C-alpha positions as CSV (number, residue, x, y, z in Angstrom):
1,X,0.0,0.0,0.0
2,X,1.4,3.4,-1.0
3,X,1.8,6.2,1.5
4,X,0.8,9.3,-0.5
5,X,2.3,11.8,2.0
6,X,5.7,10.1,1.9
7,X,5.5,9.9,-1.9
8,X,4.7,13.6,-2.1
9,X,7.6,14.4,0.1
10,X,9.9,12.3,-2.1
11,X,8.8,14.2,-5.2
12,X,9.1,17.5,-3.4
13,X,12.7,16.6,-2.4
14,X,13.4,15.8,-6.1
15,X,12.1,19.2,-7.1
16,X,14.4,20.9,-4.5
17,X,17.4,18.9,-5.7
18,X,16.7,19.7,-9.3
19,X,16.3,23.4,-8.4
20,X,19.7,23.4,-6.7
21,X,21.3,21.6,-9.7
22,X,19.7,24.2,-12.1
23,X,20.8,27.1,-9.9
24,X,24.4,25.8,-9.8
25,X,24.5,25.1,-13.5
26,X,23.3,28.6,-14.3
27,X,25.6,30.3,-11.8
28,X,28.5,28.4,-13.4
29,X,27.3,29.6,-16.8
30,X,27.2,33.2,-15.6
31,X,30.8,32.9,-14.3
32,X,32.0,31.3,-17.5
33,X,30.3,34.0,-19.5
34,X,32.0,36.7,-17.4
35,X,35.3,35.1,-18.0
36,X,34.5,34.9,-21.7
37,X,33.7,38.7,-21.8
38,X,37.0,39.4,-20.0
39,X,38.9,37.2,-22.5
40,X,37.1,38.9,-25.4
41,X,37.9,42.4,-24.2
42,X,41.5,41.7,-23.4
43,X,42.3,39.8,-26.6
44,X,44.8,41.7,-28.6
45,X,44.7,42.3,-32.3
46,X,45.2,39.1,-34.3
47,X,44.4,37.0,-31.2
48,X,42.1,34.0,-31.6
49,X,38.7,35.1,-30.2
50,X,37.5,33.0,-27.3
51,X,34.6,30.6,-27.7
52,X,31.3,31.8,-26.3
53,X,29.9,29.5,-23.7
54,X,26.6,27.8,-24.4
55,X,23.7,28.1,-22.0
56,X,23.2,25.0,-19.8
57,X,20.4,22.4,-20.1
58,X,18.1,22.8,-17.1
59,X,16.1,19.9,-15.6
60,X,12.3,20.2,-15.7
61,X,10.4,17.7,-13.6
62,X,6.7,17.0,-14.4
63,X,5.7,16.7,-10.8
64,X,2.3,15.2,-11.6
65,X,3.8,12.4,-13.7
66,X,6.6,11.9,-11.2
67,X,4.1,11.5,-8.3
68,X,2.1,8.9,-10.4
69,X,5.3,7.0,-11.1
70,X,6.4,7.1,-7.4
71,X,3.0,5.9,-6.2
72,X,3.0,3.1,-8.8
73,X,6.5,2.1,-7.7
74,X,5.5,2.3,-4.0
75,X,2.4,0.2,-4.7
76,X,4.4,-2.4,-6.6
77,X,6.3,-3.2,-3.4
78,X,3.1,-4.3,-1.7
79,X,2.2,-6.7,-4.5
80,X,5.7,-8.2,-4.8
81,X,5.7,-12.0,-4.9
82,X,8.3,-13.8,-2.9
83,X,11.6,-14.1,-4.9
84,X,10.5,-11.6,-7.5
85,X,13.0,-8.8,-8.4
86,X,12.5,-5.5,-6.7
87,X,10.6,-2.9,-8.7
88,X,12.8,-0.2,-10.3
89,X,11.8,3.5,-10.0
90,X,12.2,5.0,-13.5
91,X,11.5,8.8,-13.5
92,X,12.9,9.3,-17.0
93,X,9.4,9.9,-18.5
94,X,8.8,12.7,-16.0
95,X,12.1,14.5,-16.7
96,X,12.7,16.9,-19.6
97,X,15.3,19.4,-20.3
98,X,15.2,23.0,-21.5
99,X,18.0,25.2,-22.6
100,X,18.5,28.2,-20.3
101,X,18.1,31.7,-21.6
102,X,21.4,32.9,-23.1
103,X,23.0,35.9,-21.5
104,X,23.0,39.0,-23.7
105,X,25.9,41.2,-22.8
106,X,25.2,44.8,-22.3
107,X,25.9,47.1,-25.2
108,X,29.4,48.7,-24.9
109,X,29.2,52.2,-23.5
110,X,29.0,54.9,-26.2
111,X,31.9,57.2,-25.8
112,X,30.8,60.7,-26.6
113,X,32.7,62.6,-29.2
114,X,35.5,64.6,-27.5
115,X,34.8,68.1,-28.5
116,X,36.8,69.8,-25.8
117,X,39.9,67.9,-24.4
118,X,40.8,70.8,-22.0
119,X,39.3,70.4,-18.6
120,X,39.0,72.8,-15.7
121,X,41.9,74.8,-14.4
122,X,44.2,73.0,-12.0
123,X,44.7,76.2,-9.9
124,X,48.4,76.3,-10.5
125,X,50.7,77.9,-13.1
126,X,53.6,76.6,-15.0
127,X,57.1,78.0,-14.7
128,X,56.3,80.7,-17.2
129,X,53.2,81.8,-15.1
130,X,50.7,80.3,-17.5
131,X,47.7,78.5,-16.0
132,X,47.6,74.7,-16.3
133,X,44.4,72.8,-17.1
134,X,43.4,69.2,-16.5
135,X,42.8,66.8,-19.4
136,X,39.4,65.1,-19.7
137,X,38.7,61.4,-19.9
138,X,39.1,60.1,-23.4
139,X,41.8,62.6,-24.4
140,X,44.2,60.8,-26.6
141,X,45.9,63.7,-28.3
142,X,49.7,63.5,-28.5
143,X,52.2,65.7,-26.7
144,X,52.4,69.2,-28.2
145,X,48.8,69.1,-29.7
146,X,47.2,72.5,-30.0
147,X,43.6,73.2,-29.1
148,X,41.8,76.5,-29.4
149,X,38.4,77.5,-28.1
150,X,36.7,80.5,-26.6
151,X,38.9,80.3,-23.5
152,X,42.1,80.6,-25.6
153,X,44.8,78.5,-27.1
154,X,46.2,75.5,-25.3
155,X,49.2,73.2,-25.8
156,X,49.1,69.7,-24.4
157,X,52.1,68.6,-22.3
158,X,52.8,65.0,-21.4
159,X,55.5,64.6,-18.7
160,X,56.9,61.1,-17.9
161,X,57.0,60.4,-14.1
162,X,58.0,57.3,-12.2
163,X,54.3,56.6,-12.1
164,X,53.7,56.9,-15.8
165,X,52.7,59.7,-18.1
166,X,51.1,62.8,-16.6
167,X,49.2,65.0,-19.1
168,X,47.9,68.5,-18.7
169,X,47.2,71.5,-20.9
170,X,49.0,74.9,-20.8
171,X,47.3,78.0,-21.8
172,X,49.5,79.9,-24.3
173,X,47.2,82.7,-25.3
């Protein structure tokens, strides 16, 4: 005789186990995808691009069918003849797989056009008494570049320090 409450608990425990497996599989996929994005962005020119990871297969349990199979298996124990082989619980018909949703990486940030590479004044002057100005993020102009706007004309200066290049703009007129 089948004990329905015990059989329901058994199916519920399977659901919990499958949820944990699915959660772990998807977390692993997310980590692998992050590593893929890092490899993709750090690959130099001419490097072989990394292979994009595929989303995992997640387990889906048809709980209604699983419960029917467990109850039938549980009932088979009560009708077992002496010396007969033990019944085997086969849940394969109640299990299916679905491919997890693929991760879509965010669009790369759009870098605005650099219209004015000269930032705010630093509050200090150079040796000639001319004010010095900060560079702005994204400024890739070379040393000696000249820029003119309504504030005046500026020359870019890049000085090598033990900590790397330091860039600033000097106002020349």
